[in-house]
C-alpha positions as CSV (number, residue, x, y, z in Angstrom):
1,M,0.0,0.0,0.0
2,I,1.4,3.4,-1.0
3,P,1.5,6.3,1.5
4,R,-1.5,8.0,-0.2
5,Q,-3.6,4.9,0.3
6,I,-2.6,4.8,4.0
7,Q,-3.6,8.5,4.3
8,T,-7.0,7.6,2.8
9,V,-7.5,4.7,5.2
10,L,-6.5,7.0,8.2
11,S,-9.2,9.4,7.0
12,Q,-12.0,6.8,7.1
13,P,-14.5,6.8,9.9
14,V,-14.4,3.7,12.1
15,D,-17.3,1.4,12.8
16,F,-16.0,-0.7,15.6
17,S,-14.8,-0.5,19.2
18,I,-11.5,-1.5,20.8
19,E,-12.3,-3.5,23.9
20,P,-9.6,-3.4,26.6
21,Q,-6.6,-5.3,25.2
22,P,-2.8,-4.9,24.8
23,L,-1.8,-2.1,22.4
24,K,-0.1,-4.6,20.1
25,D,-3.3,-6.6,19.7
26,A,-5.3,-3.5,19.0
27,I,-2.8,-2.4,16.4
28,D,-2.7,-5.8,14.8
29,F,-6.5,-5.8,14.6
30,I,-6.6,-2.4,12.9
31,G,-3.9,-3.4,10.4
32,T,-5.7,-6.5,9.5
33,R,-9.1,-4.8,9.3
34,Y,-7.9,-2.1,6.9
35,G,-5.2,-4.0,5.1
36,I,-2.3,-1.8,6.1
37,R,1.1,-2.7,7.4
38,I,1.7,-1.3,10.9
39,A,5.0,-1.6,12.7
40,L,5.5,-1.0,16.4
41,D,8.9,0.3,17.5
42,P,10.7,-2.5,19.4
43,L,10.9,-0.2,22.5
44,I,7.1,-0.3,22.8
45,T,6.0,-3.1,25.1
46,S,2.6,-4.7,24.7
47,K,1.7,-4.9,28.4
48,T,-0.3,-1.6,28.4
49,E,-4.0,-2.1,27.7
50,V,-5.9,0.3,25.5
51,K,-9.5,0.8,24.6
52,G,-11.7,3.0,22.5
53,A,-15.4,3.2,21.6
54,F,-15.9,6.2,19.4
55,P,-17.9,5.0,16.3
56,G,-17.8,7.5,13.5
57,I,-14.5,9.1,14.3
58,R,-11.6,8.9,11.8
59,L,-9.2,6.1,12.2
60,R,-6.4,8.7,12.6
61,N,-8.1,10.1,15.7
62,L,-8.8,6.6,17.1
63,L,-5.1,5.8,16.7
64,T,-4.2,9.0,18.5
65,I,-6.6,8.1,21.4
66,L,-5.1,4.6,21.7
67,L,-1.5,5.9,21.7
68,E,-2.3,8.5,24.3
69,Q,-3.2,5.7,26.7
70,Y,0.4,4.4,26.6
71,P,2.5,5.6,29.6
72,T,5.0,7.5,27.4
73,P,4.1,9.7,24.4
74,L,3.8,7.8,21.2
75,G,3.3,9.0,17.6
76,F,2.9,7.6,14.2
77,K,4.1,8.4,10.7
78,I,4.0,6.8,7.2
79,E,7.4,5.6,6.1
80,D,8.5,3.0,3.5
81,K,4.8,2.1,2.8
82,V,4.3,1.3,6.5
83,L,2.5,3.1,9.3
84,K,5.2,3.2,12.0
85,I,4.4,3.7,15.6
86,F,7.2,5.1,17.7
87,P,8.1,6.8,21.0
88,K,8.0,10.5,20.7
89,A,11.3,12.3,21.6
90,E,11.2,14.2,24.8
91,M,10.6,17.9,24.1
92,P,13.6,20.0,25.3
93,Q,12.8,22.3,28.2
94,P,12.7,25.9,27.1
95,L,15.6,28.0,28.3
96,P,15.0,30.6,31.0
97,P,14.7,34.2,29.6
98,E,18.1,35.2,31.0
99,E,19.8,32.5,28.9
100,L,17.9,33.5,25.7
101,Q,19.5,36.9,25.7
102,T,22.8,37.3,23.8
103,P,25.3,39.5,25.5
104,I,26.2,42.6,23.6
105,R,29.9,43.0,23.0
106,R,31.2,46.6,22.8
107,K,34.4,47.5,21.1
């Protein structure tokens, strides 16, 4: 499946619920149901249970809701004809205002 087809699938409304189950099982179900390849990053364990019952929302939004139930932030992207689920990088903390200012050098 090419990326454009995966985008189309992600835009479709869902007509099912995800009963409490490990994240990996929920992702496998979605991949099988929509005929798309989904790869979980190896750092993601499948112990965390997820659930979702929002008939009529887009698949993209359901995936986001499921991933938000994982203890650490997860995201997804389309890469190499696969929908990849991965841990989001930690956002760097903003610098305090005093460190944002550049000292002015006078000659």
